[in-house]
C-alpha positions as CSV (number, residue, x, y, z in Angstrom):
1,M,-15.8,-5.3,41.2
2,D,-15.1,-8.9,39.9
3,S,-13.0,-11.4,40.9
4,P,-10.4,-12.4,38.4
5,F,-10.2,-16.1,39.9
6,A,-12.6,-18.7,38.7
7,P,-15.5,-19.9,41.0
8,S,-14.1,-23.6,40.9
9,N,-11.0,-25.3,39.0
10,P,-11.6,-26.6,35.7
11,S,-13.4,-30.1,35.9
12,T,-11.0,-31.5,33.0
13,C,-7.1,-30.8,34.4
14,V,-4.0,-32.5,34.7
15,G,-1.6,-32.9,37.7
16,I,2.1,-33.6,36.8
17,D,5.1,-34.4,38.7
18,Y,8.5,-34.1,37.4
19,M,11.2,-36.4,38.9
20,C,14.4,-35.1,39.6
21,R,17.3,-36.8,37.6
22,D,20.6,-38.1,39.5
23,G,21.1,-40.4,37.2
24,D,18.1,-42.9,35.9
25,D,15.8,-41.4,33.8
26,K,12.8,-40.6,35.3
27,T,9.4,-39.7,33.9
28,P,7.0,-37.5,34.9
29,Q,4.1,-38.9,36.7
30,I,0.7,-37.8,35.0
31,H,-2.5,-37.8,36.8
32,E,-6.1,-37.0,35.0
33,L,-8.2,-34.9,37.1
34,S,-12.0,-34.8,36.7
35,T,-13.3,-32.4,39.3
36,G,-12.2,-29.1,40.9
37,K,-11.9,-31.0,44.3
38,E,-9.5,-33.2,42.6
39,A,-7.2,-30.5,41.6
40,H,-7.1,-28.5,44.1
41,D,-6.5,-31.6,46.2
42,F,-3.7,-32.4,44.3
43,L,-2.0,-29.3,44.2
44,I,-2.3,-29.2,48.4
45,A,-0.8,-32.6,48.8
46,H,2.5,-33.1,49.3
47,P,4.4,-35.3,46.1
48,E,4.4,-39.2,47.1
49,A,7.3,-40.1,44.9
50,S,10.6,-39.2,47.1
51,L,12.3,-37.9,43.9
52,A,9.2,-35.5,43.2
53,S,10.9,-32.3,42.1
54,I,8.0,-30.2,40.6
55,R,4.3,-30.6,41.2
56,L,2.3,-28.8,38.4
57,L,-1.4,-28.4,38.3
58,T,-2.0,-27.8,34.1
59,V,-4.7,-27.2,31.8
60,H,-4.7,-26.6,27.9
61,L,-7.0,-24.0,26.9
62,S,-9.4,-24.4,24.4
63,H,-10.2,-20.6,23.9
64,G,-7.7,-18.0,22.1
65,S,-5.3,-16.2,24.2
66,H,-7.2,-13.0,24.0
67,D,-9.6,-13.5,26.5
68,F,-7.4,-15.2,28.7
69,A,-8.6,-15.2,32.7
70,P,-7.3,-17.0,35.3
71,P,-9.3,-20.7,35.2
72,W,-8.0,-21.4,39.3
73,T,-10.0,-20.5,42.5
74,R,-8.3,-17.9,44.7
75,E,-7.4,-21.0,47.2
76,S,-5.3,-22.6,44.6
77,V,-3.6,-19.6,43.4
78,E,-2.9,-18.4,47.0
79,H,-1.6,-22.3,47.6
80,A,1.1,-22.0,44.3
81,I,2.3,-19.0,45.5
82,W,2.8,-16.5,48.2
83,G,0.5,-13.2,47.0
84,S,-1.4,-13.6,43.7
85,G,-1.6,-10.2,43.1
86,V,1.3,-9.8,40.3
87,Y,-0.1,-13.4,39.1
88,T,-3.8,-11.3,38.6
89,D,-1.6,-8.3,36.9
90,L,-0.3,-10.1,34.8
91,A,-3.5,-12.1,33.9
92,A,-5.1,-8.8,32.9
93,S,-2.0,-7.5,30.9
94,Q,-1.9,-7.8,27.2
95,S,1.6,-7.5,26.9
96,G,2.4,-10.3,29.4
97,G,5.5,-10.2,31.5
98,V,7.9,-12.0,34.0
99,A,8.5,-11.8,37.7
100,S,10.9,-13.4,39.9
101,F,11.4,-13.2,43.4
102,P,14.9,-15.0,44.9
103,G,15.3,-16.4,48.3
104,E,13.8,-18.7,50.8
105,D,10.5,-18.6,49.0
106,C,11.5,-17.8,45.9
107,R,8.5,-17.4,43.0
108,F,8.4,-17.5,39.7
109,I,5.6,-16.2,37.4
110,L,5.6,-15.7,33.8
111,Q,2.5,-14.9,31.3
112,T,3.2,-14.4,27.1
113,P,2.1,-11.6,25.4
114,R,-1.6,-11.9,24.6
115,D,-1.4,-11.7,20.5
116,D,-1.5,-14.3,18.0
117,G,1.4,-16.6,19.0
118,P,1.6,-19.5,21.3
119,F,0.0,-18.4,24.8
120,C,1.7,-19.7,28.0
121,S,0.7,-18.5,31.9
122,F,2.3,-20.1,35.2
123,A,3.2,-19.6,38.7
124,L,6.0,-21.2,40.8
125,S,6.7,-21.3,44.1
126,R,9.0,-23.3,46.7
127,R,7.3,-25.4,48.9
128,G,9.8,-27.0,51.2
129,T,11.7,-29.6,49.1
130,A,9.4,-29.0,46.4
131,V,8.3,-26.6,43.9
132,K,4.3,-26.4,43.2
133,G,2.6,-24.0,40.7
134,V,-0.3,-23.4,38.1
135,Y,0.4,-23.7,34.3
136,C,-1.8,-22.9,31.4
137,F,-1.4,-22.9,27.9
138,S,-3.3,-22.6,24.6
139,T,-1.8,-24.1,21.0
140,L,-2.8,-21.4,18.7
141,S,-0.3,-19.7,16.6
142,F,0.3,-17.2,13.8
143,D,-0.9,-19.1,10.9
144,G,-3.6,-20.9,13.0
145,K,-1.4,-23.7,13.2
146,R,-2.3,-26.2,16.4
147,E,1.3,-26.2,18.0
148,A,1.7,-27.8,21.6
149,I,4.8,-26.2,21.7
150,F,4.0,-25.5,25.3
151,D,2.4,-28.9,26.2
152,P,3.5,-29.5,29.8
153,A,3.5,-33.1,29.6
154,D,6.8,-32.8,27.3
155,L,8.3,-29.4,28.0
156,L,11.0,-31.2,30.3
157,D,11.6,-33.8,27.5
158,D,14.9,-32.2,26.4
159,T,15.6,-30.6,29.9
160,T,17.8,-32.4,32.7
161,L,16.9,-31.4,36.1
162,P,19.0,-29.9,38.5
163,Q,20.9,-32.2,40.8
164,S,18.9,-33.7,43.9
165,G,20.8,-31.3,46.1
166,W,19.0,-28.5,44.7
167,R,15.7,-29.6,46.3
168,S,17.3,-28.1,49.4
169,T,17.3,-24.8,48.3
170,G,14.3,-25.0,45.7
171,L,16.6,-24.1,42.8
172,Q,15.0,-26.5,40.8
173,I,12.4,-23.7,40.4
174,V,14.3,-22.8,37.2
175,A,14.0,-25.7,35.4
176,V,10.3,-25.1,33.7
177,P,11.2,-21.4,32.6
178,T,14.4,-22.5,31.2
179,A,12.4,-25.3,29.9
180,F,10.0,-22.9,28.4
181,L,12.6,-20.0,27.0
182,R,14.2,-22.8,25.1
183,R,11.0,-23.8,23.5
184,H,10.0,-19.9,22.7
185,V,13.3,-18.8,21.2
186,A,13.2,-22.0,19.0
187,W,9.8,-20.7,17.8
188,L,10.5,-17.7,17.6
189,S,13.5,-18.1,15.5
190,T,11.5,-19.9,12.8
191,Q,9.0,-17.0,12.7
192,L,12.0,-14.5,12.3
193,N,13.2,-17.0,9.6
194,A,9.8,-16.9,7.7
195,V,9.6,-13.0,7.9
196,T,12.9,-12.9,6.3
197,S,12.3,-15.3,3.7
198,K,9.4,-13.4,2.7
199,L,10.8,-10.1,2.8
200,S,13.6,-11.3,0.6
201,E,10.9,-12.7,-2.1
202,I,9.1,-9.3,-2.0
203,E,12.4,-7.8,-3.0
204,T,13.4,-10.2,-5.2
205,A,10.0,-9.5,-7.4
206,L,10.2,-5.2,-6.7
207,F,13.9,-5.4,-8.2
208,A,13.8,-8.0,-10.9
209,P,13.1,-6.5,-14.3
210,P,9.7,-6.6,-15.4
211,T,8.6,-8.6,-18.3
212,R,5.7,-8.0,-20.7
213,S,4.6,-11.4,-19.9
214,H,5.0,-10.6,-16.0
215,E,4.7,-7.7,-13.9
216,P,4.8,-7.6,-10.1
217,N,1.4,-7.3,-8.4
218,L,2.3,-3.9,-6.5
219,Q,-1.1,-4.0,-4.3
220,A,-0.5,-7.4,-3.2
221,L,3.2,-6.8,-2.4
222,N,2.2,-3.7,-0.5
223,H,-0.5,-6.0,1.5
224,A,2.5,-8.6,2.1
225,L,4.7,-5.6,3.5
226,H,1.7,-4.4,5.8
227,T,1.2,-8.0,7.0
228,L,5.4,-8.3,7.4
229,S,5.7,-5.1,9.5
230,T,2.6,-6.2,11.8
231,R,3.7,-9.5,12.4
232,L,7.2,-8.2,13.0
233,H,6.0,-5.7,15.7
234,V,4.9,-9.0,17.7
235,L,8.3,-10.4,17.2
236,H,9.9,-7.3,18.4
237,R,7.3,-7.5,21.6
238,R,8.2,-11.2,21.8
239,A,12.0,-10.8,21.7
240,N,11.8,-8.5,24.6
241,F,9.8,-11.1,26.3
242,E,12.8,-13.0,26.2
243,S,14.8,-11.3,27.2
244,Q,13.0,-10.4,30.3
245,T,12.7,-14.2,31.2
246,L,16.1,-14.7,30.6
247,S,17.1,-12.1,33.3
248,A,14.5,-13.3,35.5
249,I,15.9,-16.8,35.2
250,Q,19.3,-15.4,36.0
251,S,18.4,-13.3,38.9
252,L,16.7,-16.6,40.2
253,Y,19.9,-18.9,40.1
254,S,22.5,-15.7,41.1
255,A,20.7,-15.4,44.1
256,S,21.4,-18.7,45.4
257,R,24.6,-20.5,46.9
258,Y,25.1,-22.1,43.5
259,G,25.1,-19.0,41.4
260,F,28.3,-17.7,43.2
261,H,30.5,-19.7,41.5
262,T,29.1,-22.0,39.0
263,P,27.1,-20.1,35.9
264,Y,23.9,-22.1,34.6
265,A,25.0,-23.4,31.7
266,P,21.5,-23.5,29.3
267,L,21.4,-19.8,29.8
268,S,24.4,-19.5,27.4
269,P,23.1,-20.7,24.3
270,L,20.0,-19.3,24.7
271,R,21.9,-15.9,25.4
272,N,23.9,-15.9,22.3
273,T,20.8,-16.5,20.2
274,I,18.5,-13.4,21.6
275,E,21.6,-11.5,21.3
276,S,22.1,-12.7,17.9
277,R,18.6,-11.6,17.0
278,T,19.0,-7.9,17.5
279,F,20.6,-7.3,14.1
280,D,17.8,-9.0,12.0
281,L,15.4,-7.2,14.4
282,T,16.9,-3.6,13.8
283,A,17.3,-4.4,9.8
284,L,14.0,-5.8,9.2
285,P,12.0,-2.5,9.5
286,A,14.6,-0.9,7.2
287,R,14.3,-3.6,4.7
288,I,10.6,-2.6,5.2
289,S,10.7,0.5,4.5
290,A,12.8,0.6,1.4
291,A,10.4,-2.0,0.3
292,R,7.6,0.3,0.5
293,E,9.3,3.2,-1.0
294,T,10.2,1.4,-4.0
295,I,6.3,0.2,-4.2
296,N,5.6,3.8,-3.9
297,T,7.9,4.8,-7.0
298,L,6.9,1.8,-9.2
299,I,3.5,3.2,-9.0
300,H,4.7,6.6,-9.7
301,Q,6.3,5.4,-12.5
302,R,3.5,3.1,-13.9
303,N,1.0,6.4,-13.0
304,Q,3.5,8.5,-15.5
305,T,3.5,5.8,-17.8
306,L,-0.5,5.7,-18.2
307,H,-0.4,9.4,-18.0
308,L,1.6,9.2,-21.0
309,E,-0.5,7.0,-23.3
310,V,-3.8,8.8,-22.5
311,A,-1.9,12.1,-24.1
312,E,-0.4,10.2,-26.6
313,S,-4.0,8.7,-27.1
314,S,-5.8,12.0,-26.6
315,Q,-3.2,13.4,-29.2
316,R,-4.1,10.5,-31.9
317,I,-7.8,11.4,-31.4
318,A,-7.1,14.8,-32.2
319,E,-5.2,13.9,-35.1
320,A,-7.9,11.9,-36.3
321,T,-10.3,14.8,-35.6
322,L,-8.7,17.3,-37.6
323,S,-7.9,15.1,-40.4
324,D,-12.0,14.4,-40.2
325,A,-12.6,17.6,-40.5
326,A,-10.5,18.6,-43.2
327,S,-12.0,15.8,-45.2
328,M,-15.8,17.4,-44.2
329,R,-14.1,20.9,-45.0
330,V,-13.3,19.8,-48.5
331,I,-16.9,17.6,-48.9
332,A,-18.2,21.1,-48.2
333,V,-16.2,22.8,-50.7
334,L,-16.8,20.6,-53.5
335,T,-20.9,20.2,-52.5
336,M,-20.8,24.4,-53.1
337,C,-18.9,24.1,-56.3
338,F,-21.4,21.6,-57.8
339,L,-24.8,23.2,-55.9
340,P,-25.1,26.2,-58.1
341,G,-24.6,24.5,-61.2
342,T,-27.2,21.7,-59.7
343,A,-29.7,23.8,-58.6
344,V,-29.5,26.0,-62.1
345,A,-29.6,22.9,-64.2
346,G,-32.5,21.7,-62.1
347,I,-34.5,25.2,-62.8
348,F,-33.3,24.9,-66.7
349,G,-34.7,21.3,-66.6
350,M,-38.4,22.5,-65.9
351,G,-40.7,21.8,-69.2
352,M,-40.9,25.8,-69.6
353,F,-37.1,26.1,-70.6
354,Q,-36.6,22.5,-72.7
355,N,-37.9,24.6,-76.1
356,L,-34.9,27.1,-76.0
357,G,-32.8,24.5,-77.7
358,W,-28.4,24.4,-77.3
359,K,-27.9,27.8,-78.6
360,W,-28.5,29.1,-75.1
361,I,-26.9,27.0,-74.0
362,W,-24.2,29.7,-72.9
363,V,-27.2,30.8,-70.3
364,Y,-26.3,28.1,-68.1
365,F,-22.9,29.1,-67.9
366,V,-23.3,32.5,-67.2
367,V,-26.1,32.2,-64.5
368,T,-23.6,29.1,-63.0
369,V,-20.6,30.9,-62.6
370,P,-21.4,33.9,-61.2
371,L,-23.6,31.9,-59.0
372,T,-20.8,29.5,-57.6
373,I,-17.9,32.1,-57.1
374,G,-20.7,34.0,-55.2
375,V,-21.3,31.3,-53.1
376,L,-17.9,30.8,-52.1
377,G,-17.0,34.3,-51.9
378,V,-19.9,34.6,-49.1
379,W,-18.4,31.1,-47.3
380,W,-14.8,32.6,-47.8
381,V,-16.0,36.2,-45.8
382,W,-17.8,34.3,-43.6
383,L,-15.2,31.6,-42.5
384,R,-12.2,34.9,-42.2
385,R,-14.6,36.4,-40.4
386,M,-15.5,33.9,-37.9
387,R,-11.6,33.0,-37.3
388,K,-11.3,36.7,-36.3
389,R,-14.0,36.6,-33.8
390,G,-12.2,33.1,-32.3
391,N,-9.2,35.3,-32.0
392,V,-11.2,38.0,-30.0
393,L,-12.5,35.7,-27.4
394,D,-9.3,33.9,-26.7
395,M,-7.9,37.3,-26.1
396,I,-10.7,38.3,-23.7
397,S,-10.5,35.1,-22.0
398,G,-6.8,35.8,-21.1
399,R,-5.3,33.7,-23.5
400,G,-3.5,36.1,-25.2
401,D,0.0,34.5,-24.8
402,L,-1.1,31.5,-27.3
403,E,0.6,31.7,-30.7
404,F,-2.0,32.8,-33.4
405,R,-2.2,32.7,-36.9
406,D,-3.1,34.9,-40.1
407,A,-6.8,33.6,-41.4
408,E,-5.5,33.9,-45.1
409,T,-1.5,32.8,-44.7
410,G,-1.6,30.5,-42.2
411,E,1.6,32.4,-40.6
412,P,2.1,33.0,-36.9
413,H,1.7,36.5,-35.8
414,A,4.1,37.9,-32.9
415,V,1.5,38.3,-29.6
416,E,2.2,42.0,-29.7
417,Q,0.8,42.3,-32.9
418,R,-2.0,39.8,-32.8
419,Q,-3.2,41.9,-29.5
420,A,-3.1,45.3,-31.7
421,Q,-5.1,43.3,-34.6
422,D,-7.5,41.8,-32.2
423,H,-8.3,45.1,-30.4
424,E,-8.7,46.8,-33.9
425,T,-11.1,43.9,-34.7
426,V,-13.0,44.9,-31.5
427,E,-13.4,48.5,-32.3
428,M,-14.8,47.5,-35.8
429,H,-17.5,45.3,-34.3
430,V,-18.2,47.6,-32.1
431,F,-18.8,50.5,-35.0
432,D,-20.5,47.7,-36.7
433,T,-23.1,47.5,-34.1
434,T,-23.3,51.2,-33.3
435,P,-27.1,52.5,-34.3
436,E,-26.6,55.7,-36.8
437,K,-28.3,58.8,-35.5
438,G,-30.9,59.0,-37.5
439,N,-32.1,55.7,-36.5
440,A,-31.5,56.2,-33.2
């Protein structure tokens, strides 16, 4: 099994000594370390300054937080905290976590979840009158912005370290996680406000009455809701992580002799902020779900409208087709009316009939009129038989419940009467097509 520790400490890291501030402002002492040996020697050495309260060996991770592995050697981690098992377990966890051990050998171990948010991992322990530890951080944030919110060089700028009397108990260990929690709470509040504002914009776009010039892009809004839902899941996990961190800090402080009679003042506003987020984190999923249902309803309504438009277009096309068919029928009837006369006139116009004279003009009408009537009669009989045959086919194919119309009058028939008539028509066709016995 591969070791979770690095074969050597980072060649470029920073050592920081935080001073205890009893009154005068003591800026932290920063040491640039250029080799792994210098880093280890800095960690195991005792702080030179008498007021040095916390000593951290820190490194800024250049890669993302998803592939985090402890960049320190086993010796450095073992010196920073007694027992490295909890530290390596948290390093291997995607969800991160917090662990605190009060008492004479008080320890504090923390790692943020490994997601798209800013990453931080540190382990602290009491070493006599000082606190030592290893500290890693990354600036990767949700939107790819490089925000050094957990940079240890300025982590305690707005924090007053506990009084120098706390060094006898090692209680100054709570200063680093408290400063970290303050930064994390501020970052998470910003992210939560951004999610809430974006969701409000989506709701406004959904519930505003659409106009012809502008309609909401439902696909884009649905994608935005999916992104918000994913981000909200991360914020939920981060909020739980903050609650764990708050409890771990409180357990260390409560176990000290100061915790029996004096509350740790910096935790009170942080606790109020964390608890006030509960409503938003609970209400936002319901709002996202309601927005998704609204989008689904709007999509369904758009589909229904589209189907109606398609049906109306189909109806208009059918009406135009029927109109064209009626026009073609009129043209066909007119053609049949004039075709016999044209044919007869063509025949009489031949040279063999040119010497008959106008007294024989009646012959043209005697021939043309019966021929025209005969052609129209044949067409009418053929059309009637085709209509009857179409009705029989409708009955056979199971469409007998449709409304039928008479071929001559156009009046609708009752279903029973039409079925009986179709049955007779079928029998008529059967008898017509049966050969006579003499021809069998």
